[in-house]
C-alpha positions as CSV (number, residue, x, y, z in Angstrom):
1,X,0.0,-0.1,0.0
2,X,2.9,2.4,1.0
3,X,4.4,1.7,-3.1
4,X,0.6,2.6,-4.0
5,X,0.3,5.8,-2.3
6,X,4.1,6.5,-3.3
7,X,3.0,6.1,-6.9
8,X,-0.1,8.2,-6.7
9,X,2.0,11.3,-5.1
10,X,4.5,10.4,-8.1
11,X,1.3,10.4,-10.8
12,X,-0.1,13.4,-9.1
13,X,2.9,15.5,-9.2
14,X,3.5,14.3,-12.6
15,X,-0.4,15.4,-13.3
16,X,0.4,18.7,-11.8
17,X,3.6,19.3,-13.6
18,X,1.6,18.5,-16.7
19,X,-1.4,20.7,-15.7
20,X,1.1,23.3,-15.4
21,X,2.9,23.0,-18.4
22,X,-0.4,22.9,-20.2
23,X,-1.1,25.9,-19.0
24,X,1.5,27.6,-19.8
25,X,1.6,26.6,-23.4
26,X,-1.9,27.9,-23.4
27,X,-0.7,31.3,-22.0
28,X,2.3,31.1,-24.7
29,X,-0.4,30.8,-27.2
30,X,-2.6,33.6,-26.0
31,X,0.4,35.9,-26.0
32,X,1.2,35.0,-29.4
33,X,-2.6,35.5,-30.6
34,X,-2.3,38.7,-28.9
35,X,0.3,39.6,-31.1
36,X,-1.4,38.3,-34.1
37,X,-4.4,40.5,-33.0
38,X,-2.3,43.3,-33.0
39,X,-0.8,42.6,-36.6
40,X,-4.5,42.2,-37.7
41,X,-5.2,45.4,-36.1
42,X,-2.7,47.3,-38.1
43,X,-3.7,45.2,-41.1
44,X,-7.2,46.5,-40.8
45,X,-5.9,50.0,-40.4
46,X,-3.9,49.6,-43.3
47,X,-6.8,48.5,-45.3
48,X,-8.8,51.7,-44.0
49,X,-6.2,53.7,-45.2
50,X,-6.0,52.0,-48.6
51,X,-10.3,52.2,-48.6
52,X,-10.1,56.0,-48.2
53,X,-7.4,56.6,-51.0
54,X,-9.4,54.6,-53.1
55,X,-12.5,56.8,-52.4
56,X,-10.3,60.0,-52.9
57,X,-9.3,57.8,-56.4
58,X,-13.1,56.9,-57.5
59,X,-14.0,60.7,-56.8
60,X,-11.1,62.1,-58.9
61,X,-12.2,59.9,-61.5
62,X,-15.9,60.7,-61.5
63,X,-14.7,64.6,-61.5
64,X,-12.5,63.5,-64.7
65,X,-15.3,61.7,-66.5
66,X,-17.3,64.8,-65.8
67,X,-14.7,67.0,-67.5
68,X,-14.2,64.8,-70.6
69,X,-18.1,64.5,-71.2
70,X,-18.1,68.6,-70.7
71,X,-15.2,68.7,-73.0
72,X,-17.0,66.5,-75.6
73,X,-20.1,68.3,-75.7
74,X,-18.0,71.6,-75.8
75,X,-16.4,70.3,-78.6
76,X,-19.2,69.2,-80.7
77,X,-20.8,72.7,-80.4
78,X,-17.1,74.3,-81.4
79,X,-17.0,72.0,-84.1
80,X,-20.8,72.8,-85.7
81,X,-19.5,76.7,-85.3
82,X,-16.5,75.8,-87.1
83,X,-18.2,73.7,-89.7
84,X,-20.4,76.9,-90.2
85,X,-17.4,79.4,-90.0
86,X,-15.7,77.1,-93.2
87,X,-19.0,77.1,-95.1
88,X,-19.1,80.9,-94.6
89,X,-15.8,81.1,-95.6
90,X,-16.0,79.2,-98.4
91,X,-19.0,81.0,-99.9
92,X,-17.2,84.4,-99.3
93,X,-14.4,82.5,-101.4
94,X,-16.6,81.9,-104.2
95,X,-18.3,85.2,-104.4
96,X,-14.4,86.7,-104.5
97,X,-14.0,84.5,-107.3
98,X,-17.2,85.7,-108.7
99,X,-16.0,89.4,-108.3
100,X,-12.8,88.7,-109.7
101,X,-14.2,87.4,-112.9
102,X,-16.7,90.1,-112.9
103,X,-14.0,92.8,-112.6
104,X,-11.7,91.1,-115.1
105,X,-14.9,91.3,-117.8
106,X,-15.6,95.0,-116.7
107,X,-11.7,95.6,-117.3
108,X,-11.7,94.0,-120.4
109,X,-14.6,95.8,-121.6
110,X,-13.3,99.2,-120.2
111,X,-10.2,98.4,-122.5
112,X,-12.4,97.7,-125.3
113,X,-14.3,100.9,-125.1
114,X,-11.1,102.8,-124.6
115,X,-9.8,101.5,-127.7
116,X,-12.9,101.9,-129.8
117,X,-13.0,105.6,-128.9
118,X,-9.4,106.3,-130.1
């Protein structure tokens, strides 16, 4: 019986040590998880920063798209006015050619009349 009690004490001591070691192991794991949690907090903050940057980029892109749309509308208006201006210029150029031809005919006629009077 004395040997059985001695074995029980040895087993108890071993179980106590095992419990202590297990507890220390869990505490170590808890500390590691705390470190991982801190790292995740840092990653979350970085993602928040990236998210804010993406929001700013998206806002800028929206503004650029609006500006491009306005430029297209303005350029369409400009091209319409430019087309009208070119048409007016071409018409005026044709009129100038006609006036030039009329002036030449009149000059020829004046020369002819002057030569007849001499």
